C-alpha positions as CSV (number, residue, x, y, z in Angstrom):
1,M,99.9,-159.8,-126.8
2,Q,97.7,-161.0,-129.7
3,L,98.9,-160.5,-133.2
4,E,96.6,-160.2,-136.3
5,W,97.7,-159.3,-139.8
6,R,96.0,-158.6,-143.0
7,P,97.5,-158.4,-146.5
8,Y,97.0,-155.4,-148.8
9,R,97.9,-154.5,-152.4
10,F,97.4,-151.3,-154.5
11,A,98.5,-150.0,-157.8
12,L,100.3,-146.6,-158.1
13,P,98.5,-144.1,-160.3
14,S,101.5,-144.1,-162.6
15,A,104.7,-146.1,-162.7
16,L,107.6,-144.7,-160.6
17,V,110.8,-144.9,-162.6
18,N,114.2,-144.6,-161.1
19,A,117.7,-146.1,-161.7
20,Q,116.7,-149.4,-160.0
21,G,113.7,-150.1,-162.3
22,R,110.0,-149.4,-162.6
23,W,107.7,-149.4,-159.6
24,F,104.0,-150.3,-160.4
25,E,102.4,-151.3,-157.2
26,R,102.8,-151.7,-153.4
27,R,102.1,-154.9,-151.5
28,G,102.4,-155.6,-147.8
29,W,100.6,-156.5,-144.6
30,L,98.9,-154.5,-141.9
31,L,99.6,-155.5,-138.3
32,R,97.3,-155.3,-135.3
33,L,99.0,-156.0,-132.0
34,V,96.5,-156.2,-129.1
35,A,97.6,-156.0,-125.4
36,A,95.8,-157.8,-122.6
37,D,94.1,-154.6,-121.5
38,G,92.7,-154.1,-125.0
39,R,95.1,-151.4,-126.2
40,V,96.0,-151.7,-129.9
41,G,99.3,-151.0,-131.6
42,W,99.3,-150.7,-135.4
43,G,102.1,-151.6,-137.8
44,E,102.8,-152.1,-141.4
45,V,105.1,-154.4,-143.2
46,L,106.1,-153.4,-146.8
47,D,107.0,-156.1,-149.3
48,L,109.4,-153.9,-151.1
49,L,110.9,-156.4,-153.5
50,A,107.5,-157.7,-154.6
51,S,106.5,-154.1,-155.6
52,W,109.0,-154.1,-158.4
53,R,108.2,-155.8,-161.7
54,T,111.3,-158.1,-161.9
55,P,111.4,-161.2,-164.0
56,G,111.6,-164.4,-162.0
57,L,111.1,-162.6,-158.7
58,D,110.1,-164.9,-155.8
59,D,108.4,-162.9,-153.1
60,R,107.5,-166.0,-150.9
61,P,110.2,-165.8,-148.2
62,L,108.7,-162.7,-146.5
63,A,105.2,-164.1,-146.8
64,A,106.4,-167.4,-145.3
65,L,107.9,-165.4,-142.4
66,M,104.6,-163.6,-141.9
67,E,102.9,-167.0,-141.7
68,A,105.4,-168.3,-139.2
69,L,105.0,-165.4,-136.7
70,P,103.5,-166.4,-133.4
71,R,99.9,-165.2,-132.9
72,A,100.4,-164.6,-129.2
73,Q,103.4,-163.9,-126.9
74,P,104.5,-161.4,-124.3
75,A,106.0,-158.0,-125.4
76,E,109.4,-159.2,-124.1
77,Q,109.4,-162.0,-126.7
78,W,108.6,-159.6,-129.5
79,E,111.4,-157.3,-128.4
80,R,113.9,-160.2,-128.4
81,Q,112.9,-161.3,-131.9
82,L,113.1,-157.9,-133.5
83,E,116.8,-157.9,-134.3
84,Q,116.6,-161.3,-136.0
85,L,113.7,-160.3,-138.3
86,P,114.1,-158.8,-141.8
87,A,114.0,-155.0,-141.7
88,A,110.5,-154.7,-143.0
89,L,109.1,-156.9,-140.3
90,G,111.2,-155.1,-137.7
91,F,109.6,-151.8,-138.8
92,G,106.1,-153.1,-138.6
93,L,106.4,-154.7,-135.2
94,G,108.6,-151.9,-133.8
95,L,105.9,-149.4,-134.8
96,A,103.1,-151.4,-133.2
97,L,105.2,-151.7,-130.0
98,A,105.9,-148.0,-130.0
99,E,102.2,-147.2,-130.1
100,L,101.6,-149.6,-127.2
101,D,104.3,-147.8,-125.3
102,G,102.5,-144.5,-125.7
103,L,103.4,-143.1,-129.2
104,G,100.6,-140.9,-130.4
105,A,98.9,-140.9,-126.9
106,S,99.0,-137.1,-126.9
107,G,98.3,-136.7,-130.7
108,W,100.0,-137.4,-134.0
109,L,101.9,-134.5,-135.6
110,P,100.9,-133.4,-139.1
111,A,103.6,-133.3,-141.7
112,P,104.8,-129.9,-143.2
113,A,104.5,-129.2,-146.9
114,S,106.3,-131.9,-149.0
115,A,108.8,-131.6,-151.8
116,E,107.3,-132.2,-155.2
117,L,108.5,-135.5,-156.8
118,L,109.2,-135.1,-160.6
119,P,109.0,-138.0,-162.9
120,A,112.2,-139.2,-164.6
121,G,113.4,-138.1,-168.0
122,M,111.7,-135.5,-170.2
123,A,108.5,-135.9,-168.2
124,A,110.1,-133.8,-165.5
125,L,110.0,-130.7,-167.7
126,D,106.4,-131.3,-168.6
127,R,105.5,-131.6,-164.9
128,V,107.1,-128.3,-164.1
129,R,105.4,-126.6,-167.0
130,E,102.0,-128.0,-165.8
131,H,102.6,-126.3,-162.4
132,R,103.0,-122.6,-161.9
133,P,106.8,-122.7,-161.5
134,E,106.7,-119.7,-159.2
135,A,104.6,-121.8,-156.8
136,L,107.2,-124.6,-156.6
137,G,109.1,-124.8,-153.3
138,T,111.3,-127.9,-153.3
139,V,111.4,-130.4,-156.2
140,K,113.1,-133.8,-156.4
141,W,114.1,-135.3,-159.7
142,K,115.0,-138.9,-160.3
143,V,118.1,-139.2,-162.4
144,G,120.4,-142.1,-163.6
145,V,117.6,-143.4,-165.8
146,E,118.2,-142.0,-169.2
147,P,121.6,-141.7,-171.1
148,D,123.8,-139.4,-169.0
149,A,124.5,-136.7,-171.6
150,Q,120.7,-136.5,-172.3
151,E,119.9,-136.1,-168.6
152,R,122.5,-133.4,-168.1
153,D,120.9,-131.5,-171.0
154,L,117.6,-132.0,-169.3
155,L,119.1,-130.5,-166.2
156,R,120.2,-127.4,-168.1
157,Q,116.6,-127.0,-169.3
158,L,115.1,-127.7,-165.9
159,L,117.3,-125.0,-164.3
160,Q,116.0,-122.6,-166.9
161,L,112.4,-123.3,-165.9
162,L,112.8,-123.2,-162.1
163,P,112.6,-119.9,-160.3
164,A,115.4,-118.6,-158.1
165,H,113.6,-119.5,-154.8
166,T,113.2,-123.2,-155.7
167,R,115.3,-125.9,-154.0
168,L,116.4,-128.8,-156.2
169,R,117.2,-132.3,-155.1
170,L,118.6,-134.8,-157.6
171,D,118.3,-138.5,-156.7
172,A,120.5,-141.0,-158.6
173,N,119.7,-144.0,-156.3
174,G,123.4,-144.9,-156.4
175,A,123.5,-145.3,-160.2
176,W,126.5,-143.1,-161.0
177,D,130.2,-143.9,-161.0
178,R,132.8,-141.3,-159.9
179,Q,133.4,-140.0,-163.4
180,T,129.7,-139.4,-164.0
181,A,129.3,-137.7,-160.6
182,A,132.2,-135.4,-161.5
183,L,130.5,-134.3,-164.7
184,W,127.3,-133.4,-162.7
185,A,129.4,-131.6,-160.1
186,D,131.1,-129.5,-162.8
187,Q,127.7,-128.5,-164.1
188,L,126.2,-127.8,-160.7
189,Q,129.1,-126.1,-159.1
190,G,127.9,-122.8,-157.6
191,E,124.2,-123.5,-158.3
192,P,122.4,-121.9,-155.4
193,R,119.2,-123.8,-155.9
194,L,120.8,-127.2,-155.4
195,E,119.8,-128.6,-152.0
196,W,121.7,-131.9,-152.4
197,L,122.6,-134.8,-154.6
198,E,120.9,-137.9,-153.1
199,Q,122.9,-141.1,-153.1
200,P,124.9,-140.2,-156.3
201,L,127.3,-143.2,-155.8
202,P,126.8,-146.8,-154.6
203,P,126.8,-147.3,-150.9
204,E,130.1,-149.3,-151.1
205,D,131.9,-146.2,-152.5
206,H,131.8,-144.3,-149.2
207,A,135.2,-142.7,-149.9
208,G,133.9,-141.4,-153.2
209,L,130.8,-140.0,-151.5
210,L,132.9,-138.2,-148.9
211,A,135.1,-136.7,-151.6
212,L,132.1,-135.6,-153.6
213,A,130.6,-134.0,-150.5
214,Q,133.6,-131.7,-150.4
215,R,132.4,-130.2,-153.7
216,L,128.6,-130.2,-153.4
217,P,126.0,-131.1,-150.8
218,V,125.4,-134.8,-150.8
219,A,122.7,-136.8,-148.9
220,L,122.8,-140.5,-148.1
221,D,119.8,-142.8,-148.7
222,E,120.6,-146.4,-149.7
223,S,123.9,-146.1,-147.7
224,L,121.8,-145.9,-144.5
225,R,120.6,-149.5,-145.0
226,A,123.7,-151.0,-146.6
227,V,126.6,-149.6,-144.5
228,P,127.1,-150.2,-140.8
229,A,126.1,-147.2,-138.7
230,A,129.6,-147.0,-137.2
231,D,131.0,-146.4,-140.7
232,L,128.7,-143.4,-141.2
233,K,129.8,-141.5,-138.1
234,D,132.1,-139.3,-140.3
235,W,129.3,-138.3,-142.6
236,P,129.0,-134.5,-142.7
237,G,125.8,-134.1,-144.7
238,W,122.1,-135.0,-144.8
239,Q,120.6,-138.4,-144.3
240,V,117.3,-139.3,-146.1
241,H,115.4,-141.8,-144.0
242,R,112.7,-144.1,-145.4
243,P,111.5,-145.6,-142.1
244,A,109.3,-148.3,-143.6
245,A,112.3,-149.6,-145.6
246,A,114.5,-149.8,-142.6
247,A,114.1,-151.8,-139.4
248,D,112.8,-151.0,-135.9
249,P,111.8,-147.3,-136.2
250,R,112.1,-146.4,-132.5
251,P,115.8,-145.4,-132.6
252,L,115.1,-142.9,-135.4
253,L,112.1,-141.6,-133.5
254,R,114.4,-141.0,-130.5
255,R,117.0,-139.2,-132.6
256,L,114.3,-136.8,-134.0
257,Q,112.8,-136.3,-130.5
258,A,116.3,-135.3,-129.3
259,G,116.6,-132.7,-132.2
260,E,119.4,-134.4,-134.2
261,P,120.1,-132.2,-137.3
262,R,120.2,-133.1,-141.0
263,L,117.7,-135.9,-140.9
264,M,115.1,-135.9,-143.6
265,L,112.0,-138.2,-144.0
266,S,110.9,-139.9,-147.2
267,T,108.0,-142.1,-148.2
268,A,108.2,-145.7,-149.3
269,F,104.5,-145.5,-150.4
270,E,102.8,-146.7,-147.3
271,T,99.2,-147.1,-146.4
272,G,97.6,-144.7,-143.9
273,I,99.1,-146.7,-141.0
274,G,102.7,-146.1,-142.1
275,L,101.9,-142.6,-143.3
276,R,100.5,-141.6,-139.9
277,F,103.9,-142.4,-138.4
278,L,105.9,-140.9,-141.3
279,H,104.0,-137.6,-141.0
280,H,104.6,-137.6,-137.2
281,L,108.4,-138.0,-137.8
282,A,108.3,-135.3,-140.4
283,G,106.5,-133.0,-137.9
284,L,109.2,-133.7,-135.4
285,Q,111.9,-132.9,-138.0
286,A,110.2,-129.6,-138.8
287,Q,110.5,-128.7,-135.1
288,G,114.2,-129.5,-135.1
289,P,117.3,-127.3,-135.8
290,T,117.4,-128.1,-139.6
291,P,113.8,-128.1,-140.9
292,T,113.3,-129.1,-144.5
293,A,110.5,-130.4,-146.7
294,P,109.9,-134.1,-146.4
295,G,109.7,-136.3,-149.4
296,L,106.0,-137.5,-149.3
297,A,105.5,-137.7,-153.1
298,P,102.2,-135.9,-153.2
299,G,100.0,-137.1,-156.0
300,W,101.9,-140.4,-156.5
301,S,99.7,-142.5,-154.2
302,P,96.0,-143.4,-154.7
303,Q,93.2,-142.0,-152.6
304,G,90.7,-143.8,-150.4
305,P,90.2,-145.4,-147.0
306,L,93.4,-147.5,-147.3
307,F,95.3,-144.2,-146.9
308,S,93.2,-142.8,-144.1
309,S,94.8,-141.5,-140.9
310,D,92.3,-143.7,-139.0
311,P,94.0,-147.2,-138.7
312,E,90.6,-148.9,-138.2
313,Q,89.5,-147.6,-141.6
314,V,92.8,-148.8,-143.2
315,W,92.3,-152.2,-141.6
316,E,88.8,-152.5,-142.9
317,A,89.8,-151.3,-146.4
318,A,92.4,-154.0,-146.6
319,R,89.7,-156.6,-146.1
320,G,88.5,-156.0,-149.6
């Protein structure tokens, strides 16, 4: 199999702010894996760290690994290497191998309607007012960014704006401690519109997450990449999967094909190659026993051929 890769870079229309910092752009590489018979498998490697504006950040290690990848070797060799590669590379190569094994041969599923991603802070209220609130289905709000008392007051105002049928997801990205989480739980106790708190506590506080899940619905995100899978077998709630930020995506694909419940799909702001796969997974999830709106962040990515569902268009767009 022959491997080609091509770098890409694009700016987000507006900065994404969460408890971990400010996200201004996305960088990565597109992969093109060509079999001896001419079949092509497409993949994408996201340079997640380099997408954050962090002083002194050195993003060369992943780039160096890309340069060191062999340009030709049998599929068996790629398979043996996957577990030793960083997660982002594992995702890209695993995705390309999955397509060569037949993924998408009978068509790619479209994604269902996405949740709306609200900006952090006061801007969340402005965004809801700009919409027709009665048209909102599921909304996600990034918290853990502003002073806590201020955010809890914003929550009170947000709940006044949202209609009764809306579902609300609050994502703290692991920024709260147990005391802060308890204050939010007190305020949200009995709130019928709350779908879940997403990663309210750091991944290492799994006991605290389990205890909080006894009071309110809690979903894991960062824990899925930081905690061994065996330690999550006792988790009773939802799991928010960002496939492009994980490793080889084929195990998750099999779980969704088998109809495993309480799995939800979320974007890491991919190009059209990663999005085609993400939409397919979200389509599988919608056919399962616990369908829910995926987190595709509509309106937060640019438009153009780099985000086409045709991988050849994406590949050519990256050339420029």
